[in-house]
mmCIF entry with sequence, helices, sheets and N, C-alpha, C, O atoms, coordinates in Angstrom:
data_MODEL
# 
_entry.id   MODEL 
# 
_entity.id                         1 
_entity.type                       polymer 
_entity.pdbx_number_of_molecules   1 
# 
_entity_poly.entity_id                      1 
_entity_poly.type                           'polypeptide(L)' 
_entity_poly.nstd_linkage                   no 
_entity_poly.nstd_monomer                   no 
_entity_poly.pdbx_seq_one_letter_code       MIVLIAAVLGVVVGLSRARARGGNRLDMAQYAAVHGIIFALIGLFVTLAIHRAAL 
_entity_poly.pdbx_seq_one_letter_code_can   MIVLIAAVLGVVVGLSRARARGGNRLDMAQYAAVHGIIFALIGLFVTLAIHRAAL 
_entity_poly.pdbx_strand_id                 A 
# 
loop_
_entity_poly_seq.entity_id 
_entity_poly_seq.num 
_entity_poly_seq.mon_id 
_entity_poly_seq.hetero 
1 1  MET n 
1 2  ILE n 
1 3  VAL n 
1 4  LEU n 
1 5  ILE n 
1 6  ALA n 
1 7  ALA n 
1 8  VAL n 
1 9  LEU n 
1 10 GLY n 
1 11 VAL n 
1 12 VAL n 
1 13 VAL n 
1 14 GLY n 
1 15 LEU n 
1 16 SER n 
1 17 ARG n 
1 18 ALA n 
1 19 ARG n 
1 20 ALA n 
1 21 ARG n 
1 22 GLY n 
1 23 GLY n 
1 24 ASN n 
1 25 ARG n 
1 26 LEU n 
1 27 ASP n 
1 28 MET n 
1 29 ALA n 
1 30 GLN n 
1 31 TYR n 
1 32 ALA n 
1 33 ALA n 
1 34 VAL n 
1 35 HIS n 
1 36 GLY n 
1 37 ILE n 
1 38 ILE n 
1 39 PHE n 
1 40 ALA n 
1 41 LEU n 
1 42 ILE n 
1 43 GLY n 
1 44 LEU n 
1 45 PHE n 
1 46 VAL n 
1 47 THR n 
1 48 LEU n 
1 49 ALA n 
1 50 ILE n 
1 51 HIS n 
1 52 ARG n 
1 53 ALA n 
1 54 ALA n 
1 55 LEU n 
# 
_struct_asym.id          A 
_struct_asym.entity_id   1 
# 
loop_
_struct_conf.conf_type_id 
_struct_conf.id 
_struct_conf.pdbx_PDB_helix_id 
_struct_conf.beg_label_comp_id 
_struct_conf.beg_label_asym_id 
_struct_conf.beg_label_seq_id 
_struct_conf.pdbx_beg_PDB_ins_code 
_struct_conf.end_label_comp_id 
_struct_conf.end_label_asym_id 
_struct_conf.end_label_seq_id 
_struct_conf.pdbx_end_PDB_ins_code 
_struct_conf.beg_auth_comp_id 
_struct_conf.beg_auth_asym_id 
_struct_conf.beg_auth_seq_id 
_struct_conf.end_auth_comp_id 
_struct_conf.end_auth_asym_id 
_struct_conf.end_auth_seq_id 
_struct_conf.pdbx_PDB_helix_class 
_struct_conf.details 
_struct_conf.pdbx_PDB_helix_length 
HELX_P HELX_P1 AA1 ILE A 2  ? ALA A 20 ? ILE A 2  ALA A 20 1 ? 19 
HELX_P HELX_P2 AA2 ARG A 25 ? ALA A 54 ? ARG A 25 ALA A 54 1 ? 30 
# 
_struct_conf_type.id          HELX_P 
_struct_conf_type.criteria    ? 
_struct_conf_type.reference   ? 
# 
loop_
_atom_site.group_PDB 
_atom_site.id 
_atom_site.type_symbol 
_atom_site.label_atom_id 
_atom_site.label_alt_id 
_atom_site.label_comp_id 
_atom_site.label_asym_id 
_atom_site.label_entity_id 
_atom_site.label_seq_id 
_atom_site.pdbx_PDB_ins_code 
_atom_site.Cartn_x 
_atom_site.Cartn_y 
_atom_site.Cartn_z 
_atom_site.occupancy 
_atom_site.B_iso_or_equiv 
_atom_site.pdbx_formal_charge 
_atom_site.auth_seq_id 
_atom_site.auth_comp_id 
_atom_site.auth_asym_id 
_atom_site.auth_atom_id 
_atom_site.pdbx_PDB_model_num 
ATOM 1   N N  . MET A 1 1  ? 11.695  -17.343 -8.811  1.00 0.00 ? 1  MET A N  1 
ATOM 2   C CA . MET A 1 1  ? 11.294  -17.853 -7.515  1.00 0.00 ? 1  MET A CA 1 
ATOM 3   C C  . MET A 1 1  ? 11.235  -16.618 -6.503  1.00 0.00 ? 1  MET A C  1 
ATOM 4   O O  . MET A 1 1  ? 10.273  -16.459 -5.752  1.00 0.00 ? 1  MET A O  1 
ATOM 5   N N  . ILE A 1 2  ? 12.347  -15.745 -6.538  1.00 0.00 ? 2  ILE A N  1 
ATOM 6   C CA . ILE A 1 2  ? 12.392  -14.593 -5.743  1.00 0.00 ? 2  ILE A CA 1 
ATOM 7   C C  . ILE A 1 2  ? 11.218  -13.673 -6.036  1.00 0.00 ? 2  ILE A C  1 
ATOM 8   O O  . ILE A 1 2  ? 10.647  -13.117 -5.098  1.00 0.00 ? 2  ILE A O  1 
ATOM 9   N N  . VAL A 1 3  ? 10.837  -13.490 -7.270  1.00 0.00 ? 3  VAL A N  1 
ATOM 10  C CA . VAL A 1 3  ? 9.729   -12.644 -7.742  1.00 0.00 ? 3  VAL A CA 1 
ATOM 11  C C  . VAL A 1 3  ? 8.494   -13.025 -7.098  1.00 0.00 ? 3  VAL A C  1 
ATOM 12  O O  . VAL A 1 3  ? 7.774   -12.176 -6.573  1.00 0.00 ? 3  VAL A O  1 
ATOM 13  N N  . LEU A 1 4  ? 8.187   -14.340 -7.109  1.00 0.00 ? 4  LEU A N  1 
ATOM 14  C CA . LEU A 1 4  ? 6.932   -14.834 -6.606  1.00 0.00 ? 4  LEU A CA 1 
ATOM 15  C C  . LEU A 1 4  ? 6.935   -14.727 -5.127  1.00 0.00 ? 4  LEU A C  1 
ATOM 16  O O  . LEU A 1 4  ? 5.867   -14.385 -4.618  1.00 0.00 ? 4  LEU A O  1 
ATOM 17  N N  . ILE A 1 5  ? 7.942   -14.959 -4.348  1.00 0.00 ? 5  ILE A N  1 
ATOM 18  C CA . ILE A 1 5  ? 8.007   -14.783 -3.024  1.00 0.00 ? 5  ILE A CA 1 
ATOM 19  C C  . ILE A 1 5  ? 7.720   -13.351 -2.644  1.00 0.00 ? 5  ILE A C  1 
ATOM 20  O O  . ILE A 1 5  ? 6.917   -13.056 -1.760  1.00 0.00 ? 5  ILE A O  1 
ATOM 21  N N  . ALA A 1 6  ? 8.448   -12.424 -3.388  1.00 0.00 ? 6  ALA A N  1 
ATOM 22  C CA . ALA A 1 6  ? 8.244   -10.987 -3.092  1.00 0.00 ? 6  ALA A CA 1 
ATOM 23  C C  . ALA A 1 6  ? 6.816   -10.543 -3.421  1.00 0.00 ? 6  ALA A C  1 
ATOM 24  O O  . ALA A 1 6  ? 6.287   -9.710  -2.686  1.00 0.00 ? 6  ALA A O  1 
ATOM 25  N N  . ALA A 1 7  ? 6.194   -11.009 -4.408  1.00 0.00 ? 7  ALA A N  1 
ATOM 26  C CA . ALA A 1 7  ? 4.795   -10.610 -4.742  1.00 0.00 ? 7  ALA A CA 1 
ATOM 27  C C  . ALA A 1 7  ? 3.862   -11.085 -3.693  1.00 0.00 ? 7  ALA A C  1 
ATOM 28  O O  . ALA A 1 7  ? 2.951   -10.338 -3.335  1.00 0.00 ? 7  ALA A O  1 
ATOM 29  N N  . VAL A 1 8  ? 4.013   -12.319 -3.143  1.00 0.00 ? 8  VAL A N  1 
ATOM 30  C CA . VAL A 1 8  ? 3.195   -12.852 -2.122  1.00 0.00 ? 8  VAL A CA 1 
ATOM 31  C C  . VAL A 1 8  ? 3.291   -12.040 -0.878  1.00 0.00 ? 8  VAL A C  1 
ATOM 32  O O  . VAL A 1 8  ? 2.296   -11.685 -0.246  1.00 0.00 ? 8  VAL A O  1 
ATOM 33  N N  . LEU A 1 9  ? 4.553   -11.747 -0.534  1.00 0.00 ? 9  LEU A N  1 
ATOM 34  C CA . LEU A 1 9  ? 4.825   -10.877 0.538   1.00 0.00 ? 9  LEU A CA 1 
ATOM 35  C C  . LEU A 1 9  ? 4.279   -9.571  0.450   1.00 0.00 ? 9  LEU A C  1 
ATOM 36  O O  . LEU A 1 9  ? 3.781   -9.044  1.444   1.00 0.00 ? 9  LEU A O  1 
ATOM 37  N N  . GLY A 1 10 ? 4.328   -8.968  -0.719  1.00 0.00 ? 10 GLY A N  1 
ATOM 38  C CA . GLY A 1 10 ? 3.665   -7.633  -0.997  1.00 0.00 ? 10 GLY A CA 1 
ATOM 39  C C  . GLY A 1 10 ? 2.186   -7.628  -0.741  1.00 0.00 ? 10 GLY A C  1 
ATOM 40  O O  . GLY A 1 10 ? 1.618   -6.708  -0.152  1.00 0.00 ? 10 GLY A O  1 
ATOM 41  N N  . VAL A 1 11 ? 1.551   -8.762  -1.239  1.00 0.00 ? 11 VAL A N  1 
ATOM 42  C CA . VAL A 1 11 ? 0.066   -8.849  -1.015  1.00 0.00 ? 11 VAL A CA 1 
ATOM 43  C C  . VAL A 1 11 ? -0.242  -8.956  0.433   1.00 0.00 ? 11 VAL A C  1 
ATOM 44  O O  . VAL A 1 11 ? -1.202  -8.326  0.877   1.00 0.00 ? 11 VAL A O  1 
ATOM 45  N N  . VAL A 1 12 ? 0.494   -9.705  1.217   1.00 0.00 ? 12 VAL A N  1 
ATOM 46  C CA . VAL A 1 12 ? 0.253   -9.811  2.734   1.00 0.00 ? 12 VAL A CA 1 
ATOM 47  C C  . VAL A 1 12 ? 0.396   -8.329  3.346   1.00 0.00 ? 12 VAL A C  1 
ATOM 48  O O  . VAL A 1 12 ? -0.457  -7.875  4.108   1.00 0.00 ? 12 VAL A O  1 
ATOM 49  N N  . VAL A 1 13 ? 1.506   -7.634  2.966   1.00 0.00 ? 13 VAL A N  1 
ATOM 50  C CA . VAL A 1 13 ? 1.711   -6.303  3.511   1.00 0.00 ? 13 VAL A CA 1 
ATOM 51  C C  . VAL A 1 13 ? 0.622   -5.416  3.129   1.00 0.00 ? 13 VAL A C  1 
ATOM 52  O O  . VAL A 1 13 ? 0.168   -4.638  3.968   1.00 0.00 ? 13 VAL A O  1 
ATOM 53  N N  . GLY A 1 14 ? 0.126   -5.459  1.861   1.00 0.00 ? 14 GLY A N  1 
ATOM 54  C CA . GLY A 1 14 ? -0.842  -4.564  1.390   1.00 0.00 ? 14 GLY A CA 1 
ATOM 55  C C  . GLY A 1 14 ? -2.167  -4.804  2.133   1.00 0.00 ? 14 GLY A C  1 
ATOM 56  O O  . GLY A 1 14 ? -2.873  -3.882  2.542   1.00 0.00 ? 14 GLY A O  1 
ATOM 57  N N  . LEU A 1 15 ? -2.468  -6.176  2.285   1.00 0.00 ? 15 LEU A N  1 
ATOM 58  C CA . LEU A 1 15 ? -3.713  -6.434  2.985   1.00 0.00 ? 15 LEU A CA 1 
ATOM 59  C C  . LEU A 1 15 ? -3.670  -5.936  4.466   1.00 0.00 ? 15 LEU A C  1 
ATOM 60  O O  . LEU A 1 15 ? -4.642  -5.364  4.960   1.00 0.00 ? 15 LEU A O  1 
ATOM 61  N N  . SER A 1 16 ? -2.582  -6.155  5.123   1.00 0.00 ? 16 SER A N  1 
ATOM 62  C CA . SER A 1 16 ? -2.443  -5.734  6.457   1.00 0.00 ? 16 SER A CA 1 
ATOM 63  C C  . SER A 1 16 ? -2.499  -4.208  6.693   1.00 0.00 ? 16 SER A C  1 
ATOM 64  O O  . SER A 1 16 ? -3.052  -3.732  7.684   1.00 0.00 ? 16 SER A O  1 
ATOM 65  N N  . ARG A 1 17 ? -1.915  -3.476  5.757   1.00 0.00 ? 17 ARG A N  1 
ATOM 66  C CA . ARG A 1 17 ? -1.984  -2.063  5.780   1.00 0.00 ? 17 ARG A CA 1 
ATOM 67  C C  . ARG A 1 17 ? -3.325  -1.508  5.541   1.00 0.00 ? 17 ARG A C  1 
ATOM 68  O O  . ARG A 1 17 ? -3.708  -0.523  6.171   1.00 0.00 ? 17 ARG A O  1 
ATOM 69  N N  . ALA A 1 18 ? -4.139  -2.161  4.561   1.00 0.00 ? 18 ALA A N  1 
ATOM 70  C CA . ALA A 1 18 ? -5.505  -1.753  4.375   1.00 0.00 ? 18 ALA A CA 1 
ATOM 71  C C  . ALA A 1 18 ? -6.326  -2.006  5.558   1.00 0.00 ? 18 ALA A C  1 
ATOM 72  O O  . ALA A 1 18 ? -7.122  -1.145  5.933   1.00 0.00 ? 18 ALA A O  1 
ATOM 73  N N  . ARG A 1 19 ? -6.197  -3.120  6.178   1.00 0.00 ? 19 ARG A N  1 
ATOM 74  C CA . ARG A 1 19 ? -7.006  -3.523  7.375   1.00 0.00 ? 19 ARG A CA 1 
ATOM 75  C C  . ARG A 1 19 ? -6.636  -2.459  8.554   1.00 0.00 ? 19 ARG A C  1 
ATOM 76  O O  . ARG A 1 19 ? -7.518  -2.032  9.299   1.00 0.00 ? 19 ARG A O  1 
ATOM 77  N N  . ALA A 1 20 ? -5.355  -2.083  8.670   1.00 0.00 ? 20 ALA A N  1 
ATOM 78  C CA . ALA A 1 20 ? -5.010  -1.257  9.735   1.00 0.00 ? 20 ALA A CA 1 
ATOM 79  C C  . ALA A 1 20 ? -5.580  0.134   9.578   1.00 0.00 ? 20 ALA A C  1 
ATOM 80  O O  . ALA A 1 20 ? -5.717  0.874   10.552  1.00 0.00 ? 20 ALA A O  1 
ATOM 81  N N  . ARG A 1 21 ? -5.931  0.507   8.278   1.00 0.00 ? 21 ARG A N  1 
ATOM 82  C CA . ARG A 1 21 ? -6.491  1.845   8.001   1.00 0.00 ? 21 ARG A CA 1 
ATOM 83  C C  . ARG A 1 21 ? -8.010  1.769   7.867   1.00 0.00 ? 21 ARG A C  1 
ATOM 84  O O  . ARG A 1 21 ? -8.674  2.727   7.470   1.00 0.00 ? 21 ARG A O  1 
ATOM 85  N N  . GLY A 1 22 ? -8.542  0.575   8.218   1.00 0.00 ? 22 GLY A N  1 
ATOM 86  C CA . GLY A 1 22 ? -10.029 0.420   8.378   1.00 0.00 ? 22 GLY A CA 1 
ATOM 87  C C  . GLY A 1 22 ? -10.699 0.413   6.838   1.00 0.00 ? 22 GLY A C  1 
ATOM 88  O O  . GLY A 1 22 ? -11.802 0.924   6.642   1.00 0.00 ? 22 GLY A O  1 
ATOM 89  N N  . GLY A 1 23 ? -9.999  -0.156  5.873   1.00 0.00 ? 23 GLY A N  1 
ATOM 90  C CA . GLY A 1 23 ? -10.400 -0.240  4.508   1.00 0.00 ? 23 GLY A CA 1 
ATOM 91  C C  . GLY A 1 23 ? -11.443 -1.415  4.339   1.00 0.00 ? 23 GLY A C  1 
ATOM 92  O O  . GLY A 1 23 ? -11.441 -2.409  5.065   1.00 0.00 ? 23 GLY A O  1 
ATOM 93  N N  . ASN A 1 24 ? -12.357 -1.193  3.280   1.00 0.00 ? 24 ASN A N  1 
ATOM 94  C CA . ASN A 1 24 ? -13.283 -2.231  2.932   1.00 0.00 ? 24 ASN A CA 1 
ATOM 95  C C  . ASN A 1 24 ? -12.625 -3.193  2.035   1.00 0.00 ? 24 ASN A C  1 
ATOM 96  O O  . ASN A 1 24 ? -11.404 -3.183  1.880   1.00 0.00 ? 24 ASN A O  1 
ATOM 97  N N  . ARG A 1 25 ? -13.432 -4.052  1.422   1.00 0.00 ? 25 ARG A N  1 
ATOM 98  C CA . ARG A 1 25 ? -12.822 -5.225  0.623   1.00 0.00 ? 25 ARG A CA 1 
ATOM 99  C C  . ARG A 1 25 ? -12.106 -4.671  -0.591  1.00 0.00 ? 25 ARG A C  1 
ATOM 100 O O  . ARG A 1 25 ? -11.020 -5.134  -0.941  1.00 0.00 ? 25 ARG A O  1 
ATOM 101 N N  . LEU A 1 26 ? -12.759 -3.596  -1.292  1.00 0.00 ? 26 LEU A N  1 
ATOM 102 C CA . LEU A 1 26 ? -12.107 -3.065  -2.460  1.00 0.00 ? 26 LEU A CA 1 
ATOM 103 C C  . LEU A 1 26 ? -10.792 -2.275  -2.042  1.00 0.00 ? 26 LEU A C  1 
ATOM 104 O O  . LEU A 1 26 ? -9.842  -2.273  -2.825  1.00 0.00 ? 26 LEU A O  1 
ATOM 105 N N  . ASP A 1 27 ? -10.719 -1.659  -0.929  1.00 0.00 ? 27 ASP A N  1 
ATOM 106 C CA . ASP A 1 27 ? -9.501  -1.051  -0.568  1.00 0.00 ? 27 ASP A CA 1 
ATOM 107 C C  . ASP A 1 27 ? -8.356  -2.095  -0.182  1.00 0.00 ? 27 ASP A C  1 
ATOM 108 O O  . ASP A 1 27 ? -7.174  -1.858  -0.430  1.00 0.00 ? 27 ASP A O  1 
ATOM 109 N N  . MET A 1 28 ? -8.778  -3.242  0.427   1.00 0.00 ? 28 MET A N  1 
ATOM 110 C CA . MET A 1 28 ? -7.878  -4.335  0.536   1.00 0.00 ? 28 MET A CA 1 
ATOM 111 C C  . MET A 1 28 ? -7.297  -4.902  -0.719  1.00 0.00 ? 28 MET A C  1 
ATOM 112 O O  . MET A 1 28 ? -6.106  -5.180  -0.856  1.00 0.00 ? 28 MET A O  1 
ATOM 113 N N  . ALA A 1 29 ? -8.254  -5.059  -1.654  1.00 0.00 ? 29 ALA A N  1 
ATOM 114 C CA . ALA A 1 29 ? -7.855  -5.619  -2.960  1.00 0.00 ? 29 ALA A CA 1 
ATOM 115 C C  . ALA A 1 29 ? -6.842  -4.683  -3.678  1.00 0.00 ? 29 ALA A C  1 
ATOM 116 O O  . ALA A 1 29 ? -5.836  -5.105  -4.248  1.00 0.00 ? 29 ALA A O  1 
ATOM 117 N N  . GLN A 1 30 ? -7.197  -3.376  -3.602  1.00 0.00 ? 30 GLN A N  1 
ATOM 118 C CA . GLN A 1 30 ? -6.316  -2.382  -4.241  1.00 0.00 ? 30 GLN A CA 1 
ATOM 119 C C  . GLN A 1 30 ? -4.853  -2.335  -3.669  1.00 0.00 ? 30 GLN A C  1 
ATOM 120 O O  . GLN A 1 30 ? -3.836  -2.390  -4.361  1.00 0.00 ? 30 GLN A O  1 
ATOM 121 N N  . TYR A 1 31 ? -4.899  -2.232  -2.382  1.00 0.00 ? 31 TYR A N  1 
ATOM 122 C CA . TYR A 1 31 ? -3.620  -2.241  -1.656  1.00 0.00 ? 31 TYR A CA 1 
ATOM 123 C C  . TYR A 1 31 ? -2.764  -3.540  -1.899  1.00 0.00 ? 31 TYR A C  1 
ATOM 124 O O  . TYR A 1 31 ? -1.549  -3.496  -2.092  1.00 0.00 ? 31 TYR A O  1 
ATOM 125 N N  . ALA A 1 32 ? -3.449  -4.616  -1.876  1.00 0.00 ? 32 ALA A N  1 
ATOM 126 C CA . ALA A 1 32 ? -2.793  -5.937  -2.179  1.00 0.00 ? 32 ALA A CA 1 
ATOM 127 C C  . ALA A 1 32 ? -2.242  -5.969  -3.458  1.00 0.00 ? 32 ALA A C  1 
ATOM 128 O O  . ALA A 1 32 ? -1.095  -6.385  -3.624  1.00 0.00 ? 32 ALA A O  1 
ATOM 129 N N  . ALA A 1 33 ? -3.049  -5.511  -4.535  1.00 0.00 ? 33 ALA A N  1 
ATOM 130 C CA . ALA A 1 33 ? -2.431  -5.526  -5.897  1.00 0.00 ? 33 ALA A CA 1 
ATOM 131 C C  . ALA A 1 33 ? -1.330  -4.542  -6.019  1.00 0.00 ? 33 ALA A C  1 
ATOM 132 O O  . ALA A 1 33 ? -0.319  -4.925  -6.607  1.00 0.00 ? 33 ALA A O  1 
ATOM 133 N N  . VAL A 1 34 ? -1.365  -3.370  -5.570  1.00 0.00 ? 34 VAL A N  1 
ATOM 134 C CA . VAL A 1 34 ? -0.292  -2.444  -5.711  1.00 0.00 ? 34 VAL A CA 1 
ATOM 135 C C  . VAL A 1 34 ? 0.921   -2.856  -5.027  1.00 0.00 ? 34 VAL A C  1 
ATOM 136 O O  . VAL A 1 34 ? 2.009   -2.710  -5.585  1.00 0.00 ? 34 VAL A O  1 
ATOM 137 N N  . HIS A 1 35 ? 0.822   -3.379  -3.814  1.00 0.00 ? 35 HIS A N  1 
ATOM 138 C CA . HIS A 1 35 ? 1.922   -3.775  -3.051  1.00 0.00 ? 35 HIS A CA 1 
ATOM 139 C C  . HIS A 1 35 ? 2.546   -5.050  -3.739  1.00 0.00 ? 35 HIS A C  1 
ATOM 140 O O  . HIS A 1 35 ? 3.761   -5.208  -3.866  1.00 0.00 ? 35 HIS A O  1 
ATOM 141 N N  . GLY A 1 36 ? 1.623   -5.908  -4.153  1.00 0.00 ? 36 GLY A N  1 
ATOM 142 C CA . GLY A 1 36 ? 2.223   -7.103  -4.908  1.00 0.00 ? 36 GLY A CA 1 
ATOM 143 C C  . GLY A 1 36 ? 3.014   -6.765  -6.114  1.00 0.00 ? 36 GLY A C  1 
ATOM 144 O O  . GLY A 1 36 ? 4.062   -7.371  -6.335  1.00 0.00 ? 36 GLY A O  1 
ATOM 145 N N  . ILE A 1 37 ? 2.573   -5.814  -6.931  1.00 0.00 ? 37 ILE A N  1 
ATOM 146 C CA . ILE A 1 37 ? 3.258   -5.307  -8.054  1.00 0.00 ? 37 ILE A CA 1 
ATOM 147 C C  . ILE A 1 37 ? 4.598   -4.686  -7.743  1.00 0.00 ? 37 ILE A C  1 
ATOM 148 O O  . ILE A 1 37 ? 5.606   -4.947  -8.399  1.00 0.00 ? 37 ILE A O  1 
ATOM 149 N N  . ILE A 1 38 ? 4.573   -3.839  -6.698  1.00 0.00 ? 38 ILE A N  1 
ATOM 150 C CA . ILE A 1 38 ? 5.792   -3.075  -6.320  1.00 0.00 ? 38 ILE A CA 1 
ATOM 151 C C  . ILE A 1 38 ? 6.748   -4.106  -5.827  1.00 0.00 ? 38 ILE A C  1 
ATOM 152 O O  . ILE A 1 38 ? 7.901   -4.050  -6.253  1.00 0.00 ? 38 ILE A O  1 
ATOM 153 N N  . PHE A 1 39 ? 6.410   -5.050  -4.973  1.00 0.00 ? 39 PHE A N  1 
ATOM 154 C CA . PHE A 1 39 ? 7.425   -5.977  -4.435  1.00 0.00 ? 39 PHE A CA 1 
ATOM 155 C C  . PHE A 1 39 ? 7.808   -6.952  -5.489  1.00 0.00 ? 39 PHE A C  1 
ATOM 156 O O  . PHE A 1 39 ? 8.921   -7.476  -5.449  1.00 0.00 ? 39 PHE A O  1 
ATOM 157 N N  . ALA A 1 40 ? 6.985   -7.221  -6.400  1.00 0.00 ? 40 ALA A N  1 
ATOM 158 C CA . ALA A 1 40 ? 7.448   -8.170  -7.506  1.00 0.00 ? 40 ALA A CA 1 
ATOM 159 C C  . ALA A 1 40 ? 8.504   -7.392  -8.300  1.00 0.00 ? 40 ALA A C  1 
ATOM 160 O O  . ALA A 1 40 ? 9.534   -7.983  -8.623  1.00 0.00 ? 40 ALA A O  1 
ATOM 161 N N  . LEU A 1 41 ? 8.322   -6.118  -8.634  1.00 0.00 ? 41 LEU A N  1 
ATOM 162 C CA . LEU A 1 41 ? 9.354   -5.390  -9.403  1.00 0.00 ? 41 LEU A CA 1 
ATOM 163 C C  . LEU A 1 41 ? 10.601  -5.306  -8.610  1.00 0.00 ? 41 LEU A C  1 
ATOM 164 O O  . LEU A 1 41 ? 11.676  -5.372  -9.206  1.00 0.00 ? 41 LEU A O  1 
ATOM 165 N N  . ILE A 1 42 ? 10.565  -5.169  -7.343  1.00 0.00 ? 42 ILE A N  1 
ATOM 166 C CA . ILE A 1 42 ? 11.818  -5.140  -6.496  1.00 0.00 ? 42 ILE A CA 1 
ATOM 167 C C  . ILE A 1 42 ? 12.440  -6.410  -6.596  1.00 0.00 ? 42 ILE A C  1 
ATOM 168 O O  . ILE A 1 42 ? 13.660  -6.464  -6.745  1.00 0.00 ? 42 ILE A O  1 
ATOM 169 N N  . GLY A 1 43 ? 11.705  -7.505  -6.529  1.00 0.00 ? 43 GLY A N  1 
ATOM 170 C CA . GLY A 1 43 ? 12.267  -8.897  -6.465  1.00 0.00 ? 43 GLY A CA 1 
ATOM 171 C C  . GLY A 1 43 ? 12.872  -9.203  -7.954  1.00 0.00 ? 43 GLY A C  1 
ATOM 172 O O  . GLY A 1 43 ? 13.821  -9.973  -8.100  1.00 0.00 ? 43 GLY A O  1 
ATOM 173 N N  . LEU A 1 44 ? 12.295  -8.590  -8.953  1.00 0.00 ? 44 LEU A N  1 
ATOM 174 C CA . LEU A 1 44 ? 12.819  -8.802  -10.263 1.00 0.00 ? 44 LEU A CA 1 
ATOM 175 C C  . LEU A 1 44 ? 14.271  -8.117  -10.411 1.00 0.00 ? 44 LEU A C  1 
ATOM 176 O O  . LEU A 1 44 ? 15.218  -8.659  -10.981 1.00 0.00 ? 44 LEU A O  1 
ATOM 177 N N  . PHE A 1 45 ? 14.300  -6.857  -9.815  1.00 0.00 ? 45 PHE A N  1 
ATOM 178 C CA . PHE A 1 45 ? 15.611  -6.195  -9.895  1.00 0.00 ? 45 PHE A CA 1 
ATOM 179 C C  . PHE A 1 45 ? 16.691  -6.929  -9.004  1.00 0.00 ? 45 PHE A C  1 
ATOM 180 O O  . PHE A 1 45 ? 17.872  -7.007  -9.345  1.00 0.00 ? 45 PHE A O  1 
ATOM 181 N N  . VAL A 1 46 ? 16.197  -7.450  -7.859  1.00 0.00 ? 46 VAL A N  1 
ATOM 182 C CA . VAL A 1 46 ? 17.105  -8.234  -7.103  1.00 0.00 ? 46 VAL A CA 1 
ATOM 183 C C  . VAL A 1 46 ? 17.635  -9.544  -7.813  1.00 0.00 ? 46 VAL A C  1 
ATOM 184 O O  . VAL A 1 46 ? 18.805  -9.918  -7.724  1.00 0.00 ? 46 VAL A O  1 
ATOM 185 N N  . THR A 1 47 ? 16.683  -10.180 -8.504  1.00 0.00 ? 47 THR A N  1 
ATOM 186 C CA . THR A 1 47 ? 17.060  -11.339 -9.255  1.00 0.00 ? 47 THR A CA 1 
ATOM 187 C C  . THR A 1 47 ? 17.980  -11.004 -10.344 1.00 0.00 ? 47 THR A C  1 
ATOM 188 O O  . THR A 1 47 ? 18.924  -11.757 -10.581 1.00 0.00 ? 47 THR A O  1 
ATOM 189 N N  . LEU A 1 48 ? 17.786  -9.936  -11.029 1.00 0.00 ? 48 LEU A N  1 
ATOM 190 C CA . LEU A 1 48 ? 18.748  -9.439  -12.069 1.00 0.00 ? 48 LEU A CA 1 
ATOM 191 C C  . LEU A 1 48 ? 20.155  -9.166  -11.521 1.00 0.00 ? 48 LEU A C  1 
ATOM 192 O O  . LEU A 1 48 ? 21.166  -9.526  -12.123 1.00 0.00 ? 48 LEU A O  1 
ATOM 193 N N  . ALA A 1 49 ? 20.171  -8.529  -10.380 1.00 0.00 ? 49 ALA A N  1 
ATOM 194 C CA . ALA A 1 49 ? 21.453  -8.136  -9.745  1.00 0.00 ? 49 ALA A CA 1 
ATOM 195 C C  . ALA A 1 49 ? 22.168  -9.356  -9.333  1.00 0.00 ? 49 ALA A C  1 
ATOM 196 O O  . ALA A 1 49 ? 23.391  -9.403  -9.469  1.00 0.00 ? 49 ALA A O  1 
ATOM 197 N N  . ILE A 1 50 ? 21.485  -10.384 -8.824  1.00 0.00 ? 50 ILE A N  1 
ATOM 198 C CA . ILE A 1 50 ? 22.075  -11.660 -8.399  1.00 0.00 ? 50 ILE A CA 1 
ATOM 199 C C  . ILE A 1 50 ? 22.714  -12.415 -9.661  1.00 0.00 ? 50 ILE A C  1 
ATOM 200 O O  . ILE A 1 50 ? 23.830  -12.926 -9.569  1.00 0.00 ? 50 ILE A O  1 
ATOM 201 N N  . HIS A 1 51 ? 22.013  -12.462 -10.765 1.00 0.00 ? 51 HIS A N  1 
ATOM 202 C CA . HIS A 1 51 ? 22.448  -13.149 -11.888 1.00 0.00 ? 51 HIS A CA 1 
ATOM 203 C C  . HIS A 1 51 ? 23.579  -12.345 -12.599 1.00 0.00 ? 51 HIS A C  1 
ATOM 204 O O  . HIS A 1 51 ? 24.452  -12.948 -13.224 1.00 0.00 ? 51 HIS A O  1 
ATOM 205 N N  . ARG A 1 52 ? 23.569  -11.119 -12.516 1.00 0.00 ? 52 ARG A N  1 
ATOM 206 C CA . ARG A 1 52 ? 24.638  -10.278 -13.158 1.00 0.00 ? 52 ARG A CA 1 
ATOM 207 C C  . ARG A 1 52 ? 25.880  -10.520 -12.264 1.00 0.00 ? 52 ARG A C  1 
ATOM 208 O O  . ARG A 1 52 ? 26.971  -10.737 -12.790 1.00 0.00 ? 52 ARG A O  1 
ATOM 209 N N  . ALA A 1 53 ? 25.730  -10.486 -10.925 1.00 0.00 ? 53 ALA A N  1 
ATOM 210 C CA . ALA A 1 53 ? 26.934  -10.683 -10.076 1.00 0.00 ? 53 ALA A CA 1 
ATOM 211 C C  . ALA A 1 53 ? 27.506  -12.147 -10.210 1.00 0.00 ? 53 ALA A C  1 
ATOM 212 O O  . ALA A 1 53 ? 28.697  -12.367 -9.991  1.00 0.00 ? 53 ALA A O  1 
ATOM 213 N N  . ALA A 1 54 ? 26.687  -13.071 -10.550 1.00 0.00 ? 54 ALA A N  1 
ATOM 214 C CA . ALA A 1 54 ? 27.218  -14.533 -10.682 1.00 0.00 ? 54 ALA A CA 1 
ATOM 215 C C  . ALA A 1 54 ? 27.975  -14.697 -11.953 1.00 0.00 ? 54 ALA A C  1 
ATOM 216 O O  . ALA A 1 54 ? 28.668  -15.705 -12.092 1.00 0.00 ? 54 ALA A O  1 
ATOM 217 N N  . LEU A 1 55 ? 27.906  -13.782 -12.913 1.00 0.00 ? 55 LEU A N  1 
ATOM 218 C CA . LEU A 1 55 ? 28.636  -13.999 -14.164 1.00 0.00 ? 55 LEU A CA 1 
ATOM 219 C C  . LEU A 1 55 ? 30.056  -13.489 -13.969 1.00 0.00 ? 55 LEU A C  1 
ATOM 220 O O  . LEU A 1 55 ? 30.870  -13.563 -14.890 1.00 0.00 ? 55 LEU A O  1 
# 
């Protein structure tokens, strides 16, 4: 669940950064995809840390 929330948050951040820089639709899609992947990976590591700490 944390990974999904982080990925959606990354997409929103990526879209807003691309719009702020005056990007077209393809720029917005690329920024959204990259930020979504990066945030999902961070969420994955946070999830792993939480599960390891719970043991």
